[in-house]
C-alpha positions as YAML, in Angstrom:
chain: A
units: angstrom
residues:
- id: 1
  name: ASP
  ca: [-0.14, -0.10, -0.01]
- id: 2
  name: ILE
  ca: [1.71, 3.15, -1.16]
- id: 3
  name: VAL
  ca: [0.46, 7.05, -1.35]
- id: 4
  name: GLU
  ca: [1.05, 9.05, -4.35]
- id: 5
  name: ASN
  ca: [1.08, 12.28, -5.58]
- id: 6
  name: ARG
  ca: [-0.42, 12.48, -8.82]
- id: 7
  name: TYR
  ca: [0.42, 14.96, -11.68]
- id: 8
  name: VAL
  ca: [-3.09, 16.66, -11.26]
- id: 9
  name: GLY
  ca: [-2.00, 17.49, -7.61]
- id: 10
  name: ILE
  ca: [-4.11, 15.19, -5.58]
- id: 11
  name: LYS
  ca: [-2.85, 12.34, -3.55]
- id: 12
  name: SER
  ca: [-4.01, 8.65, -4.26]
- id: 13
  name: ARG
  ca: [-3.54, 4.94, -2.41]
- id: 14
  name: GLY
  ca: [-2.62, 2.02, -4.72]
- id: 15
  name: VAL
  ca: [-1.15, -1.24, -4.38]
- id: 16
  name: TYR
  ca: [1.13, -2.38, -7.35]
- id: 17
  name: GLU
  ca: [2.29, -5.85, -7.44]
- id: 18
  name: THR
  ca: [4.57, -6.96, -10.39]
- id: 19
  name: PRO
  ca: [6.14, -10.53, -9.06]
- id: 20
  name: GLY
  ca: [7.37, -11.05, -12.97]
- id: 21
  name: GLY
  ca: [8.72, -7.60, -13.69]
- id: 22
  name: THR
  ca: [10.44, -7.84, -9.96]
- id: 23
  name: ILE
  ca: [12.29, -10.75, -10.93]
- id: 24
  name: LEU
  ca: [13.05, -9.46, -14.55]
- id: 25
  name: ARG
  ca: [14.34, -6.10, -13.38]
- id: 26
  name: GLU
  ca: [16.38, -7.69, -10.77]
- id: 27
  name: ALA
  ca: [18.29, -9.63, -13.32]
- id: 28
  name: HIS
  ca: [18.50, -6.67, -15.81]
- id: 29
  name: LEU
  ca: [20.03, -4.55, -13.28]
- id: 30
  name: ASP
  ca: [22.78, -7.28, -12.44]
- id: 31
  name: LEU
  ca: [23.41, -7.71, -16.37]
- id: 32
  name: GLU
  ca: [23.73, -3.86, -16.60]
- id: 33
  name: ALA
  ca: [26.35, -3.89, -13.69]
- id: 34
  name: LEU
  ca: [28.60, -6.49, -15.59]
- id: 35
  name: THR
  ca: [28.14, -4.85, -18.77]
- id: 36
  name: LEU
  ca: [27.59, -1.22, -18.69]
- id: 37
  name: ASP
  ca: [30.84, 1.35, -18.04]
- id: 38
  name: ARG
  ca: [30.53, 2.91, -14.85]
- id: 39
  name: GLU
  ca: [29.93, 6.44, -16.22]
- id: 40
  name: VAL
  ca: [27.05, 4.99, -18.50]
- id: 41
  name: LEU
  ca: [25.39, 3.39, -15.61]
- id: 42
  name: ARG
  ca: [25.20, 6.77, -13.64]
- id: 43
  name: VAL
  ca: [24.04, 8.81, -16.40]
- id: 44
  name: ARG
  ca: [21.51, 5.95, -17.11]
- id: 45
  name: ASP
  ca: [20.49, 6.18, -13.45]
- id: 46
  name: SER
  ca: [20.00, 9.94, -13.55]
- id: 47
  name: MET
  ca: [17.95, 9.62, -16.80]
- id: 48
  name: SER
  ca: [15.96, 6.82, -15.14]
- id: 49
  name: LEU
  ca: [14.00, 9.35, -12.53]
- id: 50
  name: LYS
  ca: [13.00, 11.35, -15.54]
- id: 51
  name: TYR
  ca: [12.02, 8.63, -17.92]
- id: 52
  name: SER
  ca: [9.38, 7.11, -15.26]
- id: 53
  name: GLU
  ca: [8.03, 10.47, -14.26]
- id: 54
  name: LEU
  ca: [7.15, 11.02, -18.01]
- id: 55
  name: VAL
  ca: [5.56, 7.50, -18.02]
- id: 56
  name: TYR
  ca: [3.73, 8.05, -15.24]
- id: 57
  name: ASN
  ca: [2.37, 11.35, -16.56]
- id: 58
  name: GLY
  ca: [1.54, 10.02, -19.74]
- id: 59
  name: PHE
  ca: [3.96, 11.67, -21.92]
- id: 60
  name: TRP
  ca: [4.75, 8.62, -23.95]
- id: 61
  name: PHE
  ca: [4.83, 10.93, -27.26]
- id: 62
  name: SER
  ca: [6.48, 13.82, -25.99]
- id: 63
  name: PRO
  ca: [9.99, 14.91, -27.80]
- id: 64
  name: GLU
  ca: [11.72, 14.52, -24.19]
- id: 65
  name: MET
  ca: [10.49, 11.24, -24.17]
- id: 66
  name: GLU
  ca: [11.68, 10.18, -27.66]
- id: 67
  name: PHE
  ca: [15.18, 11.69, -26.83]
- id: 68
  name: LEU
  ca: [15.49, 9.60, -23.48]
- id: 69
  name: GLN
  ca: [14.24, 6.43, -25.20]
- id: 70
  name: HIS
  ca: [16.74, 6.86, -27.67]
- id: 71
  name: SER
  ca: [19.41, 7.26, -25.21]
- id: 72
  name: MET
  ca: [18.18, 4.12, -23.06]
- id: 73
  name: ASP
  ca: [18.13, 2.20, -26.48]
- id: 74
  name: PHE
  ca: [21.73, 3.18, -27.32]
- id: 75
  name: ALA
  ca: [23.10, 2.39, -23.55]
- id: 76
  name: GLN
  ca: [21.52, -0.75, -23.46]
- id: 77
  name: ARG
  ca: [22.98, -2.11, -26.84]
- id: 78
  name: HIS
  ca: [25.35, -4.48, -25.23]
- id: 79
  name: VAL
  ca: [23.44, -5.84, -22.13]
- id: 80
  name: ASN
  ca: [22.51, -9.11, -22.82]
- id: 81
  name: GLY
  ca: [23.31, -12.62, -20.96]
- id: 82
  name: GLU
  ca: [22.21, -14.96, -18.35]
- id: 83
  name: VAL
  ca: [21.45, -14.28, -14.75]
- id: 84
  name: ARG
  ca: [20.86, -17.23, -12.26]
- id: 85
  name: LEU
  ca: [18.36, -16.17, -9.40]
- id: 86
  name: ARG
  ca: [16.96, -17.74, -6.16]
- id: 87
  name: LEU
  ca: [13.37, -16.96, -5.29]
- id: 88
  name: PHE
  ca: [12.42, -17.36, -1.88]
- id: 89
  name: ARG
  ca: [9.55, -15.47, 0.45]
- id: 90
  name: GLY
  ca: [8.97, -12.63, -2.04]
- id: 91
  name: ASN
  ca: [12.54, -12.09, -2.72]
- id: 92
  name: ALA
  ca: [14.65, -12.35, -5.86]
- id: 93
  name: ARG
  ca: [18.67, -12.90, -5.15]
- id: 94
  name: VAL
  ca: [21.23, -13.05, -7.57]
- id: 95
  name: LEU
  ca: [23.31, -16.20, -7.60]
- id: 96
  name: GLY
  ca: [25.53, -15.80, -10.69]
- id: 97
  name: ARG
  ca: [25.66, -14.36, -14.02]
- id: 98
  name: SER
  ca: [27.45, -14.26, -17.59]
- id: 99
  name: SER
  ca: [27.66, -12.25, -20.41]
- id: 100
  name: PRO
  ca: [29.32, -12.36, -23.97]
- id: 101
  name: ASN
  ca: [29.88, -8.52, -23.58]
- id: 102
  name: SER
  ca: [31.08, -8.55, -19.87]
- id: 103
  name: LEU
  ca: [33.35, -5.56, -19.34]
- id: 104
  name: TYR
  ca: [34.96, -7.92, -16.48]
- id: 105
  name: ASN
  ca: [38.37, -8.96, -17.06]
- id: 106
  name: MET
  ca: [40.08, -11.17, -14.28]
- id: 107
  name: ASP
  ca: [43.35, -10.48, -16.17]
- id: 108
  name: MET
  ca: [43.07, -6.91, -16.26]
- id: 109
  name: VAL
  ca: [42.22, -6.44, -12.72]
- id: 110
  name: SER
  ca: [44.82, -8.99, -11.37]
- id: 111
  name: MET
  ca: [48.09, -7.96, -9.56]
- id: 112
  name: ASP
  ca: [49.55, -11.36, -10.36]
- id: 113
  name: VAL
  ca: [49.06, -11.51, -14.05]
- id: 114
  name: GLU
  ca: [51.60, -9.91, -16.14]
- id: 115
  name: GLY
  ca: [49.98, -7.02, -18.20]
- id: 116
  name: GLY
  ca: [47.10, -6.69, -15.45]
- id: 117
  name: PHE
  ca: [46.78, -4.28, -12.79]
- id: 118
  name: ASN
  ca: [50.09, -2.60, -11.75]
- id: 119
  name: VAL
  ca: [49.71, -0.97, -8.18]
- id: 120
  name: ALA
  ca: [52.44, 1.59, -9.04]
- id: 121
  name: HIS
  ca: [50.59, 3.08, -11.49]
- id: 122
  name: SER
  ca: [47.89, 4.05, -8.54]
- id: 123
  name: GLU
  ca: [50.40, 6.47, -7.00]
- id: 124
  name: GLY
  ca: [50.01, 9.05, -9.69]
- id: 125
  name: PHE
  ca: [46.17, 8.65, -9.61]
- id: 126
  name: ILE
  ca: [45.67, 8.87, -6.23]
- id: 127
  name: ARG
  ca: [47.88, 12.26, -5.62]
- id: 128
  name: THR
  ca: [45.84, 13.86, -8.94]
- id: 129
  name: GLN
  ca: [42.42, 12.71, -7.17]
- id: 130
  name: ALA
  ca: [43.81, 14.41, -3.91]
- id: 131
  name: ARG
  ca: [44.46, 17.70, -5.53]
- id: 132
  name: ARG
  ca: [40.86, 18.89, -5.12]
- id: 133
  name: LEU
  ca: [40.25, 17.56, -1.48]
- id: 134
  name: GLN
  ca: [43.99, 19.57, -0.47]
- id: 135
  name: ALA
  ca: [42.65, 22.65, -2.25]
- id: 136
  name: TYR
  ca: [39.20, 22.27, -0.17]
- id: 137
  name: ARG
  ca: [40.91, 21.91, 3.04]
- id: 138
  name: ASN
  ca: [43.07, 24.59, 2.53]
- id: 139
  name: MET
  ca: [40.52, 26.98, 1.90]
- id: 140
  name: ALA
  ca: [37.98, 25.90, 4.32]
- id: 141
  name: TYR
  ca: [40.30, 25.14, 7.09]
- id: 142
  name: PRO
  ca: [43.39, 27.87, 6.74]
- id: 143
  name: THR
  ca: [44.71, 27.00, 10.30]
- id: 144
  name: GLY
  ca: [44.49, 23.35, 9.82]
- id: 145
  name: ARG
  ca: [42.22, 20.70, 11.06]
- id: 146
  name: ASP
  ca: [42.87, 17.61, 13.07]
- id: 147
  name: LEU
  ca: [41.91, 14.45, 11.08]
- id: 148
  name: PRO
  ca: [39.44, 11.90, 12.56]
- id: 149
  name: SER
  ca: [40.99, 8.84, 13.46]
- id: 150
  name: ILE
  ca: [40.31, 5.51, 11.75]
...
């Protein structure tokens, strides 16, 4: 049971039950995590809110919906594969997944395989990323600030 704010300004109550949709969504989100780039996922997430708002309000044939649909279709072009789920007491839990378009490559992230992840490359990256944090600290706390203990 939920209370909604309708587009016309009134509140309504409703119950939505979509067990099949819930199972498909869980599997699809898991495949997206395997096959989409991190930044593409972030952009997709930000567009999803507007997309659902347009659907809910009935703007299926609006120019903004057409734009979002084309963007979503483009982002989804490599999302495919198989997901194994366990269904238990109203929950869908992912047990495993595979995709021919997986972006996960064990050799690329391995610190043990020649040509894989090289920890020495992290130092410059960490220093570069820290520059904006140092600039903020120097501006916000010009007399210094004790760091919290971990």
